[in-house]
N, C-alpha and C positions, 0 to 999 in steps of 0.2 A: 506378615509376609509381604515383601515389596512386589509391586507389579512388574511384569516382565518388560524388557525393552520394546517389544512389539506392541504391548498394550499402552505403554507410555507414548509411543509414536502416534498411536491412533487418536489420542486425546490432547496432545500437546504439539502444536505446529512448530514451536521453537525447538523442542527436543527432536522432533522428526528431522528438521533441517540440519541441526547441529550434530546429532549422533551419526548421521550418514554422510557428513562432510560434503554436502551438496556442492557441486562445481558450478560457480557462477561466472559471469563474464569477467569480473575483476579478480577472480580467485576463489578458493574454497570458502564456504560459509564458516565463519568463526565468531567466537565471542569477543576477542580482543578488538577494541576500537568500535564495536557495535553492541555494547552492553545495553544500550537503550532499546534495542530491538526485542529483548526478552519479554518485557511487559506487554509490548504491542502485539506480539505473536501469541502470547498466552491469554490475553484478555478475551473472555467469552461474554461479549456485550452486544446489544442490539444495534448500536450506532457508534462508530469511531470517526474521528476527524484528526487530521494532522496539519497544523499550520507550519509548514516546513521550509527549510532552506534548500538550495540546490545541492546535488551530489551527496545527499544523506541516505540514499538507497531506499526511500520510502516506496517508490513504485515497485521495486524488486521485492521488498519485504511483504507488501500486501499481495503481490503476485504469488509469492510462495504460500501465504496464508490461504488464498483462494484455491490454489492447487491442492493443498492439504485437505481442505474441506470437500473438494470434489473426489479426490482419491479415496477418502474414507467415508463417502456417502452422506455427508452432512447437508449437501445441496442437491437433492434428487431432481429438482426442476432445472438446475443449472445456475450459472452466474453470468452477469453482464459486466464487462470491464469497459468503461466509457472514457474516450479521449476527446479532446476538442475537435480534431479533424480526422478525416480518413487517412491522411498522410501520416499522422501520429500513430494510427493503428498499424499501418504497414511497417513503419520504422520499428515499433515495439515488437511486432511479431517476428520480423526478420533478424533484428539485432539482439533481442533478449530471449524471446520465447523459444525459437527454434534451437539456439545453442543450448538452452536449458534442457530440452528434451534429449538432444544428441549426447550431451556430456553426462547425463544421469539416467542411463537406460534402465537400471534396476529400480531406482527410487521413484522415477517419474515416467520415463519413456514407455515402460511396459503397460502403463495404464492409459496411454493416449492413443486415440484412433482418429481417423479422418484428418490427417495432418497436411493434406494437400491444399487446404483452404486457409488463407492468412487470417480470416476473420471468424472462423468457426472451428472449434476442436471438441471432440468427444473425449471426455476423461472419466474413466469408470463408467457409471451409468448416466452421468449428467453431461451437459454441454457448457462449454465456455465460449461466450460470444464476445468478440472485440468489435466495438462500434465507434464511429465518430459522432459527435453531438451536433454537428452543423445541420441546421434545418434546410432542406432542399426543395420543399414544395410549399405552395400557398393555396389553401382551400377556403373559399368564402372570406378572404381577407385575413385568415389565420395561418401562420407558418406552421409546418409540420414536417415529419420525416417518416417515410415508409420503413427505414432501417431500424426504427425504434418501436415498431408495431409487430404484434404477433410473436413476441418472444416471452414465454413464461419462465421466470427465474425466481430463485430464493434469495439472491444477494446481488447488490449492485455496488461497483466501485467507480466513483467519479474522480478521475485523475486530472488535476488542474481545473477544479470546479469554477474558479473565477473567470475562466475563459469560455464558459458555457452559458447559454441563455437559460432563463428561468423556465421557459417552455420545455426545453430539452430535458432539464433536470426533473420536472414533474412527469414528463412522458416516461422517463426511465423508471421513476418510482411506481408508475402504473403497471410496469411489467411484473411487479411482485404482488399484485392484487389478490391472486388466488393462492398465495404461499402462506403457510403457517410460521415461516421462519423469518423472512423479511429483514435481512442484515443489510445495513447501509454503511458505506465507507466513503469519506470525503477527504481528498488530498489536494493541496495547493500551496503555491507560493503566494503569500498575501499581496494584494495590490493596493487597496485603500482601506482605511479603518471602517469597522462595522459593515463590511460587505463581504459576501462570499465566504471564503474559508475563515476569515477573521471573525465574522459574526457567528459562524458555527462553533468556533473554538470558544468564544466568549460565553456561549450558552452551555458548554460542556463542563466536566469536572476539572478541566484545565491542568492536566498532568504535565509536569516538566521534569527534565533530566538535571539532577544536581551532582556536581563534582565536589568531592571531599578534599580539603587541603591536608596534605600529609604532615604539615608543620603544626597547625593550630586546631585542626579537626572540624573547622567550620565548612559549610557547604555554599557553593556558588552556582547559580544558573547562568550560563554564559549568555543565553538569549535575552534574559531580563536585565543583565548588567552591561550589555554591549553599549558603547565601545570601551567603557572604563575597565572592563575585565581583561583587556589586552594591552600589551606594550610592545612597541617596535624597537628592536635592538639596533645597534650601530651597523651590524653586518647585514641588516635587512630582514632578519628573522622576526617573526611575531610569536610572542609567548603569552601564556595565560597568567593572570594575577589573581590571587585570593583577595576577595573583597573585604575580608576581615583584617588580615595581617599584612596584606600586600606582598606576600611571599611569591617569588617567581616559581612557576611549575614547568 
């Protein structure tokens, strides 16, 4: 007997978002064009990292995964979503999070409380903290931040980890000291090799998204084959090229 849709939504963040057609800022959540998100949202692992390009919706994807975990009670202590600065926190809360609540009253909005504060939301029985990673104080020659103290959480998302200091990263990890769950997510546009998100990715299982050529059946990873995998046409358009048969896609 197959599990009911409600049971599937409770254990599968991708199915939860897809089956309810969540309304995002750029349109309804869908599979087409975002097939790579399925594995990311369904992965039940202790640590995830994404060495990402811009406009790939990774911030939104992990935002949805965090919300799913809070709504269904997987993070009873709460979650911390860390951005490089407080301005980033305000921008995300205003332009992404508030519209998500407003446009999805049944799937998300009904579970959210205390929405009057930009950096703190109660979702289900847990709290979602938005914080900036900038260190604002110095005690005995060591930089610190009161905003990263006194927050017990089960999961932390570091968004644009290359722009954060190692002290802030370790302070955020310390917020999970009393958790039995301790989920870690690192996101970032890589800056220099073997640093930050690139170093984290190199130490991971290095999953990549492969595209299948409809002509020859071979697979190409655009990120690993860039720029040979692209061709600019006379009209200015840029198309993909299979790295095996060079067929235009």
